[in-house]
BABALO-359357 format. One record per residue (C-alpha): residue number from 1; residue in one letter; chain; x, y, z. Coordinates in Angstrom, 2 decimals, always signed. Example, Ala and Ser with C-alpha at 12.3 -4.5 7.8 and 13.67 -1.06 7.14 Angstrom:
<atoms>
  num  residuo  cadena     east    north       up
    1        A       A   +12.30    -4.50    +7.80
    2        S       A   +13.67    -1.06    +7.14
</atoms>
This chain:
<atoms>
  num  residuo  cadena     east    north       up
    1        M       A    -1.63    +1.15    +1.79
    2        Q       A    +1.57    -0.71    +1.12
    3        P       A    +3.72    +1.44    -1.16
    4        R       A    +5.56    -0.25    -3.98
    5        N       A    +9.01    +0.54    -5.26
    6        M       A    +8.76    +1.02    -8.98
    7        S       A   +10.49    +2.94   -11.74
    8        M       A    +8.59    +5.64   -13.53
    9        S       A    +8.60    +3.51   -16.63
   10        G       A    +9.54    -0.01   -17.44
   11        V       A    +7.59    -2.54   -15.38
   12        V       A    +4.41    -3.31   -17.28
   13        D       A    +1.48    -5.40   -16.16
   14        L       A    -2.25    -5.31   -16.66
   15        A       A    -2.83    -3.62   -13.30
   16        A       A    -0.37    -0.84   -14.15
   17        V       A    -1.99    -0.19   -17.52
   18        K       A    -5.44    -0.07   -15.95
   19        A       A    -4.23    +2.15   -13.11
   20        A       A    -2.83    +4.68   -15.55
   21        Q       A    -6.00    +4.79   -17.62
   22        E       A    -8.25    +4.95   -14.55
   23        A       A    -6.17    +7.71   -12.97
   24        K       A    -6.50    +9.79   -16.12
   25        A       A   -10.25    +9.23   -16.16
   26        K       A   -10.57   +10.20   -12.48
   27        A       A    -8.55   +13.37   -13.01
   28        E       A   -10.73   +14.38   -15.95
   29        Q       A   -13.89   +13.64   -13.95
   30        A       A   -12.62   +15.75   -11.04
   31        R       A   -11.91   +18.69   -13.32
   32        A       A   -15.29   +18.34   -15.00
   33        E       A   -17.07   +18.21   -11.63
   34        A       A   -15.26   +21.35   -10.46
   35        A       A   -16.37   +23.13   -13.62
   36        R       A   -20.01   +22.04   -13.14
   37        Q       A   -19.94   +23.41    -9.62
   38        G       A   -18.56   +26.70   -10.87
   39        G       A   -15.28   +26.39    -9.02
   40        G       A   -12.19   +28.09   -10.42
   41        G       A   -10.07   +25.18    -9.32
   42        A       A    -7.12   +27.38    -8.36
   43        V       A    -4.97   +26.90    -5.28
   44        S       A    -2.67   +29.35    -3.56
   45        P       A    +1.13   +28.87    -3.55
   46        A       A    +0.84   +28.06    +0.17
   47        D       A    -1.26   +24.99    -0.71
   48        L       A    +1.59   +23.45    -2.69
   49        V       A    +3.52   +22.43    +0.46
   50        I       A    +1.61   +20.47    +3.09
   51        D       A    +2.40   +18.61    +6.29
   52        V       A    +1.06   +15.06    +6.25
   53        D       A    +0.55   +12.53    +9.05
   54        E       A    -0.65    +8.93    +9.16
   55        A       A    -4.26    +9.93    +9.76
   56        G       A    -4.43   +12.15    +6.71
   57        F       A    -2.18   +10.15    +4.40
   58        E       A    -4.94    +8.54    +2.34
   59        R       A    -6.75   +11.84    +1.82
   60        D       A    -3.76   +14.14    +1.39
   61        V       A    -1.46   +11.84    -0.58
   62        L       A    -3.23    +8.85    -2.11
   63        Q       A    -6.38   +10.68    -3.20
   64        R       A    -4.49   +13.79    -4.32
   65        S       A    -2.11   +11.64    -6.38
   66        T       A    -4.95   +11.01    -8.85
   67        E       A    -4.89   +14.76    -9.59
   68        V       A    -1.23   +15.72    -9.29
   69        P       A    +2.10   +13.96    -8.59
   70        V       A    +2.77   +14.07    -4.84
   71        V       A    +6.43   +14.32    -3.81
   72        I       A    +7.05   +13.12    -0.26
   73        D       A    +9.88   +14.59    +1.81
   74        F       A   +10.70   +12.35    +4.80
   75        W       A   +12.49   +14.54    +7.35
   76        A       A   +13.17   +15.10   +11.06
   77        E       A   +14.04   +18.11   +13.16
   78        W       A   +17.41   +16.61   +14.19
   79        C       A   +18.45   +15.82   +10.60
   80        E       A   +20.97   +18.43    +9.39
   81        P       A   +20.90   +17.36    +5.69
   82        C       A   +17.10   +17.64    +5.85
   83        K       A   +17.46   +21.30    +6.80
   84        Q       A   +19.39   +21.85    +3.58
   85        L       A   +17.17   +19.77    +1.29
   86        S       A   +13.67   +20.67    +2.52
   87        P       A   +13.89   +24.41    +1.72
   88        V       A   +15.03   +23.58    -1.82
   89        L       A   +12.07   +21.25    -2.34
   90        E       A    +9.67   +23.83    -0.91
   91        R       A   +11.03   +26.54    -3.20
   92        L       A   +10.81   +24.27    -6.24
   93        A       A    +7.24   +23.27    -5.38
   94        V       A    +6.25   +26.92    -5.72
   95        E       A    +8.46   +27.46    -8.77
   96        Y       A    +6.95   +24.45   -10.58
   97        S       A    +3.58   +26.14   -10.04
   98        G       A    +1.32   +23.18    -9.36
   99        R       A    +3.02   +20.53   -11.47
  100        F       A    +3.63   +18.62    -8.24
  101        L       A    +2.50   +18.80    -4.63
  102        L       A    +5.07   +18.54    -1.81
  103        A       A    +4.03   +16.49    +1.23
  104        K       A    +6.34   +16.73    +4.26
  105        I       A    +6.34   +13.80    +6.68
  106        D       A    +8.09   +14.00   +10.05
  107        V       A    +9.48   +10.49   +10.57
  108        D       A    +9.63   +10.84   +14.36
  109        A       A    +5.87   +11.36   +14.48
  110        N       A    +4.99    +8.95   +11.67
  111        Q       A    +7.05    +5.80   +12.14
  112        M       A    +4.49    +3.59   +10.41
  113        L       A    +4.68    +5.56    +7.17
  114        M       A    +8.45    +5.47    +7.32
  115        Q       A    +8.36    +1.67    +7.64
  116        Q       A    +5.77    +1.23    +4.89
  117        F       A    +7.95    +3.11    +2.43
  118        G       A   +11.03    +1.19    +3.51
  119        V       A   +12.93    +4.35    +4.42
  120        Q       A   +16.38    +3.39    +5.67
  121        G       A   +17.70    +6.88    +6.29
  122        I       A   +16.75   +10.52    +5.86
  123        P       A   +16.38   +12.73    +4.03
  124        A       A   +14.49   +10.43    +1.67
  125        V       A   +12.28   +11.59    -1.16
  126        F       A    +9.54    +9.52    -2.78
  127        A       A    +6.67   +10.24    -5.14
  128        V       A    +3.15    +8.87    -5.40
  129        V       A    +1.49    +8.98    -8.82
  130        A       A    -2.02    +7.62    -9.27
  131        G       A    -1.70    +5.75    -5.99
  132        Q       A    +1.60    +4.11    -6.95
  133        A       A    +4.75    +4.87    -4.95
  134        L       A    +8.24    +5.19    -6.36
  135        P       A   +11.57    +6.25    -4.83
  136        L       A   +13.20    +9.39    -6.19
  137        F       A   +16.41    +9.81    -4.19
  138        Q       A   +17.86    +9.47    -0.71
  139        G       A   +20.33   +11.73    +1.06
  140        A       A   +21.56   +15.15    +0.05
  141        A       A   +21.19   +15.98    -3.64
  142        G       A   +22.22   +18.93    -5.74
  143        E       A   +19.55   +21.22    -7.15
  144        A       A   +20.40   +20.25   -10.73
  145        Q       A   +19.80   +16.56    -9.91
  146        I       A   +16.58   +17.40    -8.09
  147        R       A   +15.29   +19.43   -11.05
  148        E       A   +16.13   +16.64   -13.49
  149        T       A   +14.27   +14.12   -11.33
  150        L       A   +11.25   +16.39   -10.95
  151        D       A   +11.16   +17.12   -14.68
  152        Q       A   +11.05   +13.39   -15.40
  153        L       A    +8.37   +12.86   -12.77
  154        V       A    +6.00   +15.53   -14.06
  155        A       A    +6.55   +14.43   -17.68
  156        V       A    +5.73   +10.80   -16.92
  157        A       A    +2.75   +11.80   -14.77
  158        E       A    +1.28   +13.75   -17.67
  159        Q       A    +2.19   +11.36   -20.49
  160        R       A    +1.37    +8.08   -18.76
  161        F       A    -1.36    +9.10   -16.29
  162        G       A    -2.85   +12.28   -17.73
  163        L       A    -2.04   +14.28   -14.57
  164        T       A    -1.56   +17.88   -15.65
  165        G       A    -1.24   +19.30   -12.14
  166        L       A    -2.96   +22.10   -10.25
  167        T       A    -3.76   +25.64   -11.29
  168        V       A    -2.07   +28.17    -9.01
  169        D       A    -3.48   +31.63    -8.36
  170        P       A    -1.19   +33.91    -6.29
  171        D       A    -4.27   +35.76    -5.06
  172        A       A    -6.20   +32.64    -4.01
  173        E       A    -6.86   +32.06    -0.34
  174        P       A    -4.90   +29.13    +1.19
  175        G       A    -7.01   +26.02    +1.59
  176        G       A    -9.18   +26.83    -1.41
  177        A       A   -10.11   +24.65    -4.37
  178        Q       A    -8.10   +21.47    -4.77
  179        T       A    -8.64   +20.60    -8.42
  180        A       A    -7.51   +22.06   -11.70
  181        P       A   -10.09   +23.68   -13.99
  182        A       A   -11.90   +21.46   -16.41
  183        A       A   -10.23   +20.72   -19.71
  184        P       A   -12.39   +20.30   -22.78
  185        A       A   -13.04   +16.71   -23.76
  186        G       A   -10.78   +15.46   -26.49
  187        P       A   -12.15   +14.13   -29.76
  188        Y       A   -11.12   +10.55   -28.91
  189        D       A   -12.13   +10.38   -25.25
  190        A       A   -14.97    +7.95   -25.97
  191        L       A   -12.69    +5.56   -27.84
  192        L       A   -10.00    +5.77   -25.17
  193        G       A   -12.69    +5.18   -22.55
  194        A       A   -13.75    +2.08   -24.45
  195        A       A   -10.18    +0.79   -24.19
  196        V       A   -10.23    +1.29   -20.42
  197        Q       A   -13.53    -0.57   -20.16
  198        A       A   -12.12    -3.44   -22.20
  199        L       A    -9.10    -3.65   -19.90
  200        D       A   -11.41    -3.66   -16.88
  201        A       A   -13.25    -6.61   -18.40
  202        G       A   -10.03    -8.45   -19.23
  203        D       A   -10.78    -8.06   -22.93
  204        L       A    -7.31    -7.34   -24.27
  205        G       A    -8.44    -7.84   -27.85
  206        G       A   -11.12    -5.21   -27.38
  207        A       A    -8.61    -2.80   -25.85
  208        V       A    -6.22    -3.33   -28.76
  209        Q       A    -8.99    -2.61   -31.27
  210        A       A   -10.12    +0.50   -29.39
  211        Y       A    -6.60    +1.94   -29.42
  212        R       A    -6.25    +1.07   -33.11
  213        N       A    -9.50    +2.92   -33.80
  214        V       A    -8.00    +6.07   -32.27
  215        L       A    -4.75    +5.70   -34.20
  216        S       A    -6.56    +5.17   -37.48
  217        E       A    -7.88    +8.74   -37.10
  218        D       A    -4.95   +10.25   -35.20
  219        P       A    -1.71    +8.30   -35.83
  220        A       A    +0.29   +10.60   -33.52
  221        N       A    -1.95   +10.16   -30.46
  222        T       A    +0.58    +9.51   -27.68
  223        E       A    -1.86    +7.93   -25.22
  224        A       A    -3.24    +5.53   -27.81
  225        K       A    +0.24    +4.54   -29.04
  226        L       A    +1.39    +3.73   -25.51
  227        G       A    -1.84    +1.94   -24.64
  228        L       A    -1.73    -0.12   -27.82
  229        S       A    +1.86    -1.25   -27.30
  230        Q       A    +1.12    -2.26   -23.72
  231        A       A    -2.16    -4.02   -24.53
  232        E       A    -0.56    -5.92   -27.41
  233        L       A    +2.26    -7.06   -25.16
  234        L       A    -0.18    -8.32   -22.54
  235        Q       A    -2.24   -10.01   -25.23
  236        R       A    +0.83   -11.84   -26.53
  237        V       A    +1.77   -13.29   -23.15
  238        Q       A    -1.78   -14.10   -22.09
  239        G       A    -2.12   -17.86   -21.72
  240        A       A    +1.57   -18.53   -22.35
  241        D       A    +3.33   -21.22   -20.32
  242        P       A    +6.34   -19.33   -18.92
  243        Q       A    +8.28   -22.50   -18.12
  244        Q       A    +7.87   -23.86   -21.64
  245        V       A    +8.68   -20.51   -23.26
  246        R       A   +11.89   -20.17   -21.29
  247        K       A   +12.83   -23.82   -21.94
  248        E       A   +12.52   -23.31   -25.69
  249        A       A   +14.50   -20.07   -25.54
  250        A       A   +17.30   -21.77   -23.61
  251        E       A   +17.43   -24.68   -26.05
  252        K       A   +17.24   -22.55   -29.21
  253        P       A   +19.38   -19.42   -28.73
  254        A       A   +19.27   -18.59   -32.46
  255        D       A   +15.51   -19.14   -32.85
  256        A       A   +14.04   -15.70   -33.40
  257        Q       A   +10.48   -16.52   -32.35
  258        A       A   +11.58   -18.38   -29.22
  259        Q       A   +13.69   -15.42   -28.11
  260        I       A   +10.94   -12.92   -28.96
  261        A       A    +8.44   -14.85   -26.82
  262        A       A   +10.88   -15.01   -23.92
  263        A       A   +11.66   -11.29   -24.20
  264        D       A    +7.94   -10.49   -23.91
  265        L       A    +7.80   -12.47   -20.68
  266        D       A   +10.97   -10.76   -19.44
  267        L       A    +9.44    -7.34   -19.93
  268        V       A    +6.07    -8.17   -18.37
  269        G       A    +7.98    -9.51   -15.37
  270        G       A    +9.85    -6.22   -15.02
  271        H       A   +13.19    -7.54   -16.33
  272        V       A   +13.62    -4.73   -18.82
  273        E       A   +17.36    -5.00   -19.41
  274        D       A   +17.10    -8.80   -19.76
  275        A       A   +14.45    -8.40   -22.44
  276        F       A   +16.48    -5.84   -24.37
  277        G       A   +19.73    -7.78   -24.01
  278        R       A   +18.11   -11.02   -25.17
  279        L       A   +16.83    -9.45   -28.38
  280        I       A   +20.05    -7.56   -29.11
  281        E       A   +22.01   -10.81   -28.80
  282        T       A   +19.48   -12.49   -31.10
  283        V       A   +19.95    -9.72   -33.67
  284        Q       A   +23.64   -10.60   -33.67
  285        R       A   +22.89   -14.30   -34.21
  286        T       A   +20.30   -14.01   -36.96
  287        L       A   +20.02   -12.80   -40.56
  288        G       A   +17.35   -11.74   -43.03
  289        D       A   +13.70   -11.90   -42.06
  290        D       A   +14.43   -13.40   -38.65
  291        R       A   +16.77   -10.54   -37.76
  292        D       A   +14.25    -7.98   -38.97
  293        A       A   +11.49    -9.58   -36.88
  294        V       A   +13.65    -9.39   -33.76
  295        R       A   +14.59    -5.78   -34.47
  296        L       A   +10.96    -4.77   -34.95
  297        R       A    +9.89    -6.47   -31.71
  298        L       A   +12.69    -4.68   -29.86
  299        L       A   +11.44    -1.34   -31.20
  300        E       A    +7.93    -2.24   -30.01
  301        L       A    +9.26    -2.97   -26.52
  302        F       A   +11.02    +0.40   -26.54
  303        E       A    +7.57    +1.96   -27.03
  304        V       A    +6.19    +0.02   -24.06
  305        V       A    +8.95    +1.17   -21.72
  306        G       A    +9.10    +4.74   -22.99
  307        A       A   +11.68    +6.79   -24.84
  308        D       A   +12.55    +8.74   -21.68
  309        D       A   +13.87    +5.63   -19.90
  310        P       A   +17.70    +5.51   -19.86
  311        R       A   +17.58    +1.76   -20.46
  312        V       A   +15.93    +2.44   -23.81
  313        A       A   +18.64    +4.89   -24.82
  314        A       A   +21.35    +2.39   -23.87
  315        A       A   +19.62    -0.42   -25.75
  316        R       A   +19.21    +1.74   -28.85
  317        R       A   +22.96    +2.32   -28.91
  318        A       A   +23.62    -1.38   -28.44
  319        L       A   +21.17    -2.22   -31.24
  320        A       A   +22.93    +0.19   -33.59
  321        R       A   +26.26    -1.48   -32.83
  322        A       A   +24.74    -4.91   -33.44
  323        L       A   +23.27    -3.86   -36.78
  324        F       A   +26.19    -1.88   -38.13
</atoms>
């Protein structure tokens, strides 16, 4: 496993969309299987903090991250700041009651993992969600900052990946069941599953239609709204010639459609602020229907990135200034 640095929202590609949908499906299957076997699915508070080494990393972190966000605490016995941070993380793991799992990795005994994550100094805290790694913070951090980061992590894990965490039973024996109890199937699971299958087959048009089918019955369905905005973005850039798109955008700064096409490429490539900035500048340069088209595309890209991303909040303020 080669961990990737990534933000919790923002960089969008076909693999990321599929990973999110597949992680949700796996989590639901695991809960359903536990229910069929008659397992309660509860874990004890002691199971929420685990020591992890290189040999058990795939099982204890990667596989578990399809059920629950796994927060990784890189530490060492000689590290004084670690002795202040680790107890806070351990206490919060219990307090958050299964919304994340804390994995402690001793860097002296697990140099390879430290190198794979690109850890430059400790303490360093990362998370793995649905097999994807992202940095949270490095060095000493106040409890308020830690809580804010954890709140964002668990919210994104649930909204984007369908990971609702573990059920904790104070009376459960340590080392017991590892999965949450089964949740009843939702009324649109079949349609959402069809969207995942279409993505697997590279059929973006089919995925778009499947998400639209859900939204026609349930316009507020969060998963379908996010999936539709992402699938539509990928469909728009599919087959585009990036060099030609960027050439036209450079030559025609006031051309709404040229800038919209380039902004789509910016976002798919992970250049979120570039995409937003490009469209906000185009709003300032255009009038009438062209300006409205740019504004609407910018709002669509906000949906792709997610309202919880600070870059979206900043861009919304900049858009308001450009319009008024």
